[in-house]
N, C-alpha and C positions, 0 to 999 in steps of 0.2 A: 367548503371546508377542505383544507389541505389534508392529504392522506397521511402526513407524518410531520414531525418537527425534527430539524437537523441542527445540532449545536457543535461548533468547532471549539476544541480546547487545544491550546498551544503551549508548548514547552520549548525553551531554547537552552542549550547547555553546550559545553565544549565537546566537539566531536570525539576527541580522544577519550573523554570520560564515558560517553555513550557507548563507544566501541568496547572499551575495557569492561564495562559493567553489564552490558546487555547483548553482546555478540557471543554466540555459542555455535560457531559455524558447523562443527562436526555433527552435533546433535540435531540442529535444525535441518542440515542437508539430508539427514536420514529421513526426516518427515517429508521433505520435498520429494525424495526418491519414491515414496509410496503414493504420491498424488497422481491422479490420472492425467494431469496437465504436464507432468515432468517430461521435458523434451518435446512437447507438443505445441508450445507457444513461444514466440520470441521474447516474451516477458518472463519466462520461467527458466530455471536451470535445466540442464547444465549450460553454462555460458562459455563463450569463446574468449573470455577475459578473466583475469584473476580478481576475484571479489575483494581480496585484501587491498590490492592496488587501486581498485575502482573506488573504494570508500576512503582511501587514505589521502592525506595532504590537505584536508579541510579543517579549518579552525572551529567551525560552529555547526551544530546540528539543530535545525528547527524541525520539531516534530508536531504533527497535527493528528489528534484523535477526533473523529467525527462520530457523534452518537446520534443514531437515527431512531427516534421513538415513534412507532405507529400511532395514529390517532385513535384507532380502534384496537383493543387487545384481542388476542386470539386469532390473528390472521394466519392463513395457511402458509407454511414454509415456502411454497411456490411463489408467494407474493414478494419475497425478499428481493429478488432481482429487480422488480418494478420500483421498489423504494431505493435500492442502492444505485441503480444506473444514473439517475440525474445527479446524484451527489458525486459519484465517480467522475462524471463529465465535468462538473464544476471544479472539483479538486485537481484533476489532471490538467485542465486548462490553466488553472492558477499556477501550478507547479512549473509547467512549461514556460509560462510568462516570466516566472521568477528566474529560471535558468537563462532565458534570453536577456533579462534585465541585469542580473548580477553575476552570471557565470555559475559555477557550482554544479551540483548533481541533484536531480529530482528522483525520488523513490515513490512509485505509484502504489496502488492497491493490489494485493495479491489476487490471482485468478485469471480469468480469460482477458484477452486484450480488448480494448474498446474500438479499435480502429479498423478491424475487418469484421465482416459478418461472422457470427458464431459458426465454428466448424470450418472456416475457410483459411485459416493460417497456413502460410506456405512452408512453415518449418517441417512438418511431417513429410513433405515431398522433397526436402533437401534444398529448397529454393530460398533465396534471400528474402528478408523481411520487406514488405511493401511500404512500411512506414517507420524506418529506423530513426527518423527525426522526431517521432512522437512516442515510441514505445519505451517504457522505462521499467526496470525491475522493481520489485517490492523490497521493503526492508527485510522481510522474511527470506526472500530469495537470496539475499546477501548475508544470511546467517543471524539475523537479529531475532531475539525472543520477544514477540509482540505481546504475549500474555503478561510477562513481567513488565514490559514497557508500559502497557496500559494501567496495570495495577499500581506499580511503584511511582511512575511519573505523573499519571493523570488521576489516580484514585478511581479508575473505572475497571470493573471486573468484566472480562469477556463473558458473554452469555451465548448459549447454544439452544437451538430449537429442540423440541421433543414432541413425540406423538403427532408429527406432521404440522405442528404449530410453531410460528416464529417466537423467539424469546421476547421479553418486554422491550428490548432495544437491540439494535445492531451496532457494531463499532467498526469503522474503517480507520486505518492508520496509514499515514503517508509521511514523507519527510523531504527536507531540503538541506543538503550539506553545502556549506559555502565558506568563503573567506571575506565576504563583503561586510561593510558596516551599515547599520541602520536598516537591516532587512526586517520588514514587518509582514505579518500574515494578514492579508485583507481578503479572506476567502469569500 
């Protein structure tokens, strides 16, 4: 029996609408600055690029919310990484494939990078990223409110663990901004 069920939910809307309705760069940047990963990973702020320019110039935002529901309720919070990792790998592989195929910009999941062993990012040492061709910032890192995104666009409320236990489901959010036609999510 599989340890979890993963479901992708996809919304496509004009990028300008998503930016206008769901980006609150100053407020979200404040949250980022309190995170222990701030400045410690090449996928996290502060960036050496202007986020407004980075997200601009695209006609369409394709957003994906992946809900991961554990097969057994009450798993310890420490098991979350084990459930999230294969889904992150699947999502990020697909996003990079979409960039290669259609151009545009991929936005990965927030948190630590997948491409270097945990704790070995070169950023804290002031060295260049080992995998700049694969590391992508998250939507949150570019100022988007993911709680509002999931609730208003997907009808999914974010859940948080308590008392050392995982919530009834976990939610990953990623995206792809582009100018292509006929882009489909085939997660």
